[in-house]
C-alpha positions in Angstrom: -0.1 0.0 0.1 2.8 2.3 1.0 5.8 1.1 -1.1 7.6 4.4 -1.2 9.9 5.9 1.4 8.7 9.4 2.5 11.1 12.1 3.4 8.9 13.3 6.2 5.9 12.0 7.9 3.9 14.2 10.1 1.6 12.6 12.7 -1.3 14.8 13.7 -3.1 17.5 11.6 -3.7 20.2 14.2 -2.0 23.6 14.0 1.5 22.2 14.6 1.1 19.2 12.2 -0.6 21.4 9.4 2.5 23.8 9.5 4.9 21.0 9.7 3.4 19.3 6.6 3.1 22.5 4.6 6.7 23.6 5.3 8.3 20.3 4.5 6.3 19.7 1.3 6.9 23.4 0.0 10.5 22.7 0.8 10.5 19.9 -1.8 10.2 16.9 0.5 7.9 14.0 -0.3 5.6 14.4 2.8 2.8 12.3 4.4 0.3 13.7 7.0 -1.4 11.1 8.9 -4.3 12.1 11.1 -7.1 10.2 12.9 -9.6 12.3 11.2 -9.3 14.3 7.9 -12.4 16.1 8.7 -10.8 17.9 11.5 -7.5 19.3 9.9 -6.4 22.5 11.8 -9.5 22.2 14.1 -9.8 25.2 16.6 -10.2 23.1 19.5 -10.7 26.0 22.0 -11.5 29.6 21.1 -12.2 30.6 17.7 -9.5 33.3 17.5 -5.8 33.6 16.2 -3.1 36.0 17.8 -3.4 38.2 20.8 -0.6 39.3 23.2 2.6 38.0 21.8 0.7 35.3 19.8 0.0 37.8 17.2 3.8 38.7 16.6 4.3 34.6 16.4 1.6 34.5 13.5 3.3 37.4 11.7 6.6 35.5 12.1 5.2 32.3 10.7 3.8 34.2 7.7 7.2 36.0 7.1 8.9 32.6 7.0 6.4 31.2 4.4 4.0 29.6 6.6 0.2 29.4 6.1 -1.3 30.6 9.5 -1.4 34.2 8.8 -3.0 33.7 5.3 -5.6 31.4 6.8 -6.2 33.9 9.7 -7.1 36.5 7.2 -9.2 34.4 4.8 -11.4 33.1 7.8 -11.4 36.3 10.0 -14.7 37.7 11.2 -13.3 40.6 13.3 -9.7 42.2 13.6 -8.1 44.1 16.5 -4.6 45.4 17.2 -4.3 45.1 20.9 -2.1 47.4 23.2 -2.2 50.4 20.8 -2.1 52.8 23.7 1.5 51.4 24.4 4.5 51.4 22.3 4.9 49.6 19.0 6.8 46.5 20.8 3.6 45.7 22.7 1.1 46.0 19.6 -0.4 42.6 19.0 -2.7 41.7 16.3 -5.7 39.3 16.8 -8.5 38.2 14.7 -11.9 36.5 15.9 -12.1 33.7 13.4 -15.0 31.6 11.7 -14.3 28.2 13.0 -15.5 26.1 10.1 -14.0 28.3 7.5 -10.7 28.2 9.2 -10.4 24.6 9.0 -11.7 24.5 5.5 -9.4 27.0 4.3 -6.5 25.1 5.8 -7.5 21.8 4.3 -7.8 23.4 0.9 -4.4 25.0 1.2 -2.8 21.7 2.1 -4.6 19.9 -0.7 -3.2 22.3 -3.0 0.4 22.0 -1.8 2.6 19.9 -4.2 4.8 16.9 -2.6 1.8 16.3 0.2 -0.1 13.0 0.7 -2.8 12.3 3.4 -3.7 9.3 5.1 -6.5 8.9 7.8 -5.5 6.5 10.7 -4.2 6.3 14.0 -0.4 6.0 14.3 0.2 3.5 17.2 3.9 3.4 17.2 7.3 4.4 15.6 9.7 2.3 13.7 13.2 2.8 15.2 16.4 1.1 14.2 19.7 2.0 15.9 18.5 5.0 17.6 17.1 6.3 14.3 13.5 6.6 13.3 12.6 4.9 9.8 8.8 5.2 9.9 5.6 4.6 11.6 3.2 1.9 12.4 -0.7 2.3 12.3 -3.2 0.7 14.5 -4.1 -1.5 11.6 -0.5 -2.8 11.5 0.5 -0.9 8.3 4.2 0.1 8.4 5.1 3.3 6.4 8.8 4.1 5.9 10.3 7.5 6.2 13.5 9.4 6.7 12.0 11.5 9.4 9.0 11.8 11.7 7.3 14.9 13.1 5.1 14.0 16.2 2.3 16.6 16.7 -0.1 14.7 18.8 -1.7 17.7 20.6 -3.9 16.6 23.8 -4.5 13.1 22.1 -1.9 11.1 23.9 -3.7 9.0 26.5 -6.2 11.8 26.6 -8.7 11.7 29.4 -11.6 14.1 29.4 -13.4 15.3 32.6 -16.8 16.6 33.2 -17.6 16.5 37.0 -17.3 13.1 38.4 -17.5 11.7 34.9 -14.4 10.9 32.8 -13.6 9.1 29.5 -10.8 8.5 27.1 -10.7 11.0 24.4 -8.3 13.7 22.7 -11.0 16.2 22.1 -14.9 16.1 22.4 -16.2 13.3 20.2 -12.9 12.0 19.3 -11.0 9.0 20.7 -7.5 9.3 22.4 -4.3 7.9 20.8 -2.5 5.3 22.5 0.6 3.2 22.0 3.2 6.1 21.3 4.0 7.3 24.9 4.5 3.7 26.1 7.0 3.2 23.3 8.8 6.5 23.7 9.2 5.6 27.4 10.6 2.3 26.7 13.1 4.2 24.4 14.3 6.2 27.3 12.1 9.4 27.1 10.8 11.0 30.2 7.1 11.8 30.1 4.4 13.8 32.2 0.9 14.7 32.3 -0.8 18.2 31.7 -4.2 19.6 31.8 -6.0 22.1 29.7 -9.8 22.9 29.5 -12.5 24.5 27.4 -15.7 26.5 28.1 -19.4 25.6 27.2 -20.6 26.4 23.8 -24.0 28.0 23.8 -26.8 29.1 21.4 -26.4 32.7 20.6 -30.2 33.0 19.9 -30.7 32.5 23.7 -28.7 35.4 24.8 -29.6 38.9 25.6 -26.8 41.2 24.0 -28.7 44.3 25.0 -27.6 43.7 28.5 -23.9 43.3 27.5 -21.1 45.7 26.4 -20.5 45.4 22.7 -16.7 44.7 21.7 -16.5 45.9 18.0 -13.5 45.4 15.8 -11.0 48.2 14.9 -12.5 51.0 12.7 -9.6 50.6 10.2 -8.8 46.8 10.4 -5.5 45.5 9.4 -4.5 41.8 8.6 -2.0 39.2 9.4 -0.2 38.3 6.1 2.4 40.4 4.4 1.3 39.0 1.0 -1.4 40.8 -1.0 -3.3 37.7 -1.8 -5.4 38.6 1.5 -7.3 41.8 2.1 -8.4 43.6 5.4 -12.0 43.0 6.4 -14.6 45.4 5.0 -17.4 44.1 7.5 -17.0 42.7 10.9 -18.9 40.9 13.7 -18.9 42.3 17.2 -18.1 40.4 20.3 -19.6 41.1 23.6 -18.8 41.3 27.2 -20.3 40.6 30.4 -19.4 39.6 34.0 -20.0 37.0 36.6 -21.3 37.8 40.0 -20.9 36.8 43.6 -24.3 34.8 42.9 -22.6 33.0 40.0 -19.6 32.1 42.1 -21.8 30.8 44.9 -23.5 28.5 42.5 -20.3 27.2 41.2 -18.9 26.6 44.6 -21.9 24.2 45.1 -20.4 21.8 42.7 -16.7 22.0 43.9 -17.1 18.7 45.9 -17.8 17.1 42.4 -15.2 18.8 40.7 -12.1 16.8 39.4 -10.0 20.0 40.1 -10.6 19.9 43.7 -11.4 16.1 44.6 -8.1 14.8 43.2 -9.1 13.2 39.9 -7.1 15.8 38.1 -3.5 15.7 39.3 -1.7 17.4 36.6 -1.0 21.2 36.2 -3.3 23.4 34.0 -2.4 26.7 32.1 -1.6 29.3 34.9 -2.7 32.3 32.5 -5.9 30.6 31.3 -7.5 29.2 34.5 -10.7 27.6 34.9 -13.7 29.6 36.2 -13.6 27.5 39.4 -9.8 28.0 39.8 -10.3 31.7 39.4 -13.0 32.0 42.1 -11.0 29.8 44.4 -7.6 31.7 43.9 -9.1 35.2 43.8 -11.9 34.8 46.4 -11.6 38.6 47.0 -12.9 39.4 43.4 -16.7 40.1 43.2 -16.8 39.5 39.3 -14.8 38.2 36.3 -15.0 39.2 32.8 -16.6 36.9 30.2 -16.2 37.5 26.4 -19.0 36.3 24.2 -17.3 35.3 20.9 -19.3 34.3 17.8 -18.0 31.0 16.2 -18.5 32.4 12.7 -20.3 34.5 10.2 -23.5 32.6 9.9 -23.6 30.0 12.9 -25.5 30.7 16.0 -22.9 28.9 18.2 -21.2 31.0 20.7 -17.9 30.6 22.6 -18.1 31.7 26.3 -14.4 32.9 26.8 -13.4 33.2 30.4 -15.7 30.3 31.5 -13.6 27.1 31.0 -14.7 24.6 33.4 -14.7 20.8 34.2 -17.6 21.2 36.8 -20.6 19.0 36.4 -22.8 20.0 33.4 -25.8 20.9 35.7 -23.7 23.2 37.8 -22.2 24.9 34.6 -25.8 25.3 33.3 -27.3 26.8 36.6 -24.3 29.1 37.2 -24.3 30.4 33.7 -28.0 31.1 33.7 -27.3 33.6 36.5 -24.9 35.7 34.4 -26.3 38.9 33.0 -27.7 38.3 29.4 -27.6 34.5 29.9 -30.8 34.2 31.8 -32.3 32.0 29.1 -29.2 30.3 27.8 -29.4 27.1 26.0 -26.2 24.8 25.7 -24.7 23.3 22.7 -22.2 21.4 24.7 -20.8 21.7 28.2 -17.2 22.7 29.1 -14.6 20.2 30.0 -11.1 19.5 31.2 -8.7 17.2 29.5 -5.6 15.4 30.7 -2.9 14.4 28.2 0.8 13.0 28.1 3.8 15.4 27.2 7.5 15.0 27.0 9.6 17.6 28.9 11.1 19.6 26.1 14.7 19.7 27.5 15.0 16.3 25.8 15.1 18.3 22.4 17.7 20.1 20.3 17.1 23.8 19.1 15.9 22.1 15.9 13.2 20.3 17.8 14.8 16.9 17.0 15.0 14.6 19.9 18.3 13.9 21.5 17.7 10.1 22.0 16.3 9.3 18.4 17.7 10.7 15.2 15.3 12.0 12.8 12.3 12.3 15.2 10.9 15.8 16.0 8.4 16.8 18.5 6.1 19.9 18.1 3.3 21.6 19.9 1.5 20.3 23.0 3.6 17.2 22.9 6.4 19.7 24.2 4.2 21.3 27.1 3.0 24.3 25.3 -0.5 25.7 25.1 -2.0 27.8 22.3 -2.5 27.4 18.5 0.1 30.0 17.9 2.9 28.3 19.8 2.0 25.0 18.4 2.0 26.4 14.7 5.3 28.0 15.0 7.1 24.8 16.5 5.3 22.7 13.6 6.9 25.2 11.2 10.4 24.9 12.6 10.0 20.9 13.0 8.9 20.7 9.3 11.7 23.0 8.1 14.3 20.9 10.0 13.1 17.6 9.1 13.1 18.6 5.4 16.6 20.1 5.6 17.8 17.0 7.4 16.6 14.7 4.6 18.2 16.8 2.2 21.4 16.7 4.2 21.4 20.6 4.6 22.3 22.7 7.5 19.7 23.0 10.3 17.7 26.1 10.7 17.3 27.9 14.1 16.4 31.3 15.3 17.9 33.1 18.1 16.2 35.1 20.8 17.0 38.4 19.4 15.7 37.3 16.0 12.2 36.1 16.7 9.6 35.1 19.3 9.8 31.8 17.9 13.5 31.8 18.8 12.5 32.7 22.4 9.8 30.1 22.5 12.0 27.2 21.5 15.0 28.4 23.5 12.8 28.6 26.6 11.3 25.2 26.3 14.6 23.3 25.4 16.8 25.2 27.8 14.5 25.9 31.0 11.8 23.2 30.4 8.2 23.7 31.5 6.3 22.0 34.2 2.9 23.8 33.4 1.5 24.6 29.9 3.8 27.2 28.5 2.3 30.3 26.9 4.1 33.0 25.0 4.2 36.7 26.4 5.9 39.8 25.4 7.6 39.8 28.7 9.4 36.7 28.0 11.4 38.5 25.1 14.2 40.5 26.3 14.5 42.0 22.8 10.9 42.9 22.3 11.7 46.2 20.9 13.4 44.5 18.0 10.8 41.7 17.6 7.7 43.7 16.8 4.9 42.5 14.8 5.2 45.1 12.1 8.8 44.0 11.2 8.6 40.3 11.2 9.0 40.3 7.4 12.0 42.5 7.5 13.6 40.0 10.1 12.5 36.6 8.8 11.6 36.6 5.1 15.2 36.7 3.8 15.7 33.7 6.0 12.7 31.9 4.8 13.9 32.5 1.3 17.3 31.2 1.9 16.0 27.9 2.8 13.5 27.6 0.1 10.3 28.3 2.0 9.5 31.8 1.5 8.8 32.6 -2.2 10.5 35.3 -4.4 7.4 37.3 -4.6 7.3 37.5 -0.9 11.1 38.6 -0.8 10.5 41.3 -3.4 7.6 42.6 -1.5 9.6 42.8 1.7 12.4 44.7 -0.2 10.1 47.1 -1.6 8.6 48.0 1.9 12.3 48.2 3.3 13.5 50.4 0.7 10.3 52.6 0.6 10.5 53.0 4.4 14.1 53.9 4.5 13.7 56.4 1.9 10.8 58.0 3.8 13.0 58.1 6.9 15.7 59.9 5.0 13.2 62.4 3.7 12.4 63.5 7.2 16.2 63.6 7.9 16.8 65.8 5.0 13.8 67.9 5.0 13.3 71.2 7.1 10.0 72.8 8.1 9.6 76.4 8.8 8.3 77.9 12.2 5.2 79.4 10.5 4.0 75.8 9.2 5.4 73.9 12.2 4.2 75.9 15.2 0.4 75.6 14.7 0.8 72.0 14.9 3.1 71.9 17.8 0.7 74.5 19.5 -2.2 72.3 19.0 -0.3 69.4 20.8 0.9 71.4 23.6 4.4 70.9 22.3 7.2 73.6 22.5 7.4 75.9 19.6 10.4 76.3 17.2 12.1 79.7 16.5 13.7 78.7 13.3 13.6 76.1 10.7 14.2 72.5 12.1 14.5 69.2 10.5 11.2 67.2 10.4 12.9 64.1 11.8 13.7 66.1 15.1 10.1 67.3 15.3 8.6 63.9 14.5 10.8 62.4 17.1 8.8 64.3 20.0 6.8 61.7 22.0 3.4 63.6 21.5 3.7 64.1 17.7 2.0 61.5 15.6 2.1 60.8 11.9 -1.1 62.3 11.5 0.3 65.6 12.8 3.3 65.4 10.7 1.0 64.9 7.5 -0.4 68.3 8.1 2.8 69.6 6.5 2.3 69.9 2.9 5.5 68.3 1.8 4.9 65.2 3.8 1.6 64.7 2.3 2.9 65.5 -1.1 5.7 62.9 -0.6 3.3 60.1 0.4 1.1 60.8 -2.8 3.9 61.1 -5.1 5.5 57.7 -3.9 2.1 56.1 -3.6 3.1 55.0 0.0 0.8 52.4 1.7 0.0 52.3 5.4 2.5 49.6 6.2 5.2 51.6 4.9 4.3 54.8 6.6 3.7 52.9 9.9 7.3 51.4 9.6 8.9 54.8 8.9 7.0 56.3 11.9 8.4 53.5 14.1 11.9 53.9 12.8 11.9 57.9 13.5 10.2 57.8 16.8 11.8 54.7 18.3 15.4 55.0 16.5 17.2 55.5 19.8 15.4 52.5 21.7 16.0 50.3 18.7 19.6 51.2 18.3 20.3 50.6 22.1 18.5 47.1 22.2 20.4 46.1 19.0 23.7 47.1 20.7 22.8 45.0 23.7 21.6 42.0 21.6 24.9 42.0 19.6 27.0 41.9 22.8 25.2 39.2 24.3 25.0 37.2 21.0 28.8 36.9 20.9 28.3 34.0 23.4 26.1 32.2 20.9 29.1 31.8 18.8 31.1 30.1 21.5 30.4 26.5 20.9 30.3 23.6 23.4 31.6 20.4 22.1 29.2 17.7 21.7 28.8 15.3 24.8 31.1 17.6 26.8 32.0 16.0 30.1 31.0 18.6 32.8 32.0 16.2 35.6 35.7 17.1 35.2 35.2 20.8 35.9 35.4 20.3 39.8 35.3 24.2 40.5 31.8 24.4 39.0 28.7 24.0 41.4 27.3 20.5 41.5 23.8 21.7 40.5 25.2 23.4 37.5 27.2 20.2 36.5 24.0 18.2 36.8 21.9 20.7 34.8 24.4 21.1 32.0 25.0 17.4 31.8 21.2 16.8 31.4 20.4 19.5 29.0 23.6 19.4 26.9 23.6 23.1 25.7 25.3 23.6 22.3 26.6 27.2 23.1 27.9 29.0 26.2 25.0 31.5 25.7 22.4 28.7 26.1 24.2 27.3 29.0 24.0 30.7 30.6 20.2 30.8 30.5 19.9 27.4 32.3 18.1 27.8 35.6 20.7 27.0 38.4 23.7 27.9 36.3 25.2 31.0 37.8 27.5 33.6 36.1 30.4 32.2 38.0 29.7 28.9 36.7 29.8 30.3 33.1 33.3 32.0 33.8 34.6 28.8 35.1 33.3 27.0 31.8 34.9 29.7 29.7 38.4 29.3 31.5 38.2 25.7 31.2 37.3 25.9 27.4 40.5 28.2 27.0 38.3 31.3 26.2 
């Protein structure tokens, strides 16, 4: 049935698996995507949205490298918001509300239109491993499919167990069975495994809600989009979300079910996501709060199904229903399905290399929740990187990695493999020490040349990026070279309460003032004329504005990154024997031996390794 040997087999077709399969196939590798259900490719298992704080930057980075998540987010969007606009551009984060059904359909059609990609529906129950090297997979029907590399993206399916109150049953997602066999084999091969938990809220009938009692949450007045390509367009029409609140009455009703809650009666022993807690966890941990926000998110353009963001729960369904009916606007709510929690197997990611290849089995890659992360965006970025590296390995080409100062994806992977995680890992802007460099607006400038160099980003994408870069640079130079007279500048400055000028001054200097925006500068005749003459789009104008207003901050952070990145080039020999460095702390020796960092910079980020330990290591290495 499968006579040929594939270059890459991807197991699982969630966000990680879809990106992995697309990347490998688009780079020329003969790829097979194996999933338990071809009807659920790129399913949005939880909330119908992409992006958000730091996550939006990741989607932009995936797009810049040549992945599909940004394109699909645009084609299936029903609302767009740029979050944190009141803060500096390092914090701006794009987010879309998605049409759940269209999102999955668009992903499937993109994958079906990708050359070199085959599909097969069945459960993978094991790996074919010879001499510590993966050579294929085995399915539940006993079919063996050979390959040069395998990417595991099993999501919540590995021995998944669903909890609703005092009931529990096997499953990887509501209505879908769990995957078995892989965990047990990996443990036999020497891998360390653990359990994690996540959850999801009830889905309700939007026709039964009273939106007049809620606060409307519309999209941006001038919506943008995710993909840097011009094949997608910003939304012209949008659907609003709404906001309401829980109350003390709701909290009391929820507490009535605590004795039947798997969270509190010991049935669930694994850790859930700290930054996306269940509603019962919130009212237990924050008992002093009278209310919590709930965001009412439509599941699509036409469906009446609604996602109740903020009400994730594993309480008994009768308790969920009774409590939710006490929420303002939900007095007559009808359930489509109750919320639930799910426990699943994961593998501590310190067992991986920066390429996401496992240290124990050559050619085997892990991506997504199997590595202890949470979120579509985190999973998709890992899938992209695993697919890229699996493809490069089969082509006997140099591996592809990203540093912490190059991408949020680099921060994510470095955090995982260097520090590990004992709870579901979620990306935040605060995790990135170089976030002024890693903005959502410049992901293409940072990463598209890299994506093109490995054969993933198209030439069209590269040319578009170069045009944006050149036009923005010329616009910045225009501000540096062009002066404005006091009689033209002062009315604008006076209207903003800014100090007046007594003589002609360069526009760059005036534009650099904190309270002066591009809208103010466009009141100068020469600026508006330049924009019209050169037909500049909003992306170029925004890029130039950021380069002018934040040039000092950007230069300072770049300098810091350059200083610290020097240690990235100090390589540590493979299988280095740390036990011989007696002057290093015992904890440091143990941590370094376990994680086996590839550079001194990575070693310095390991918890328990002090600056003194790094100094000792450098001396020992003759540096």
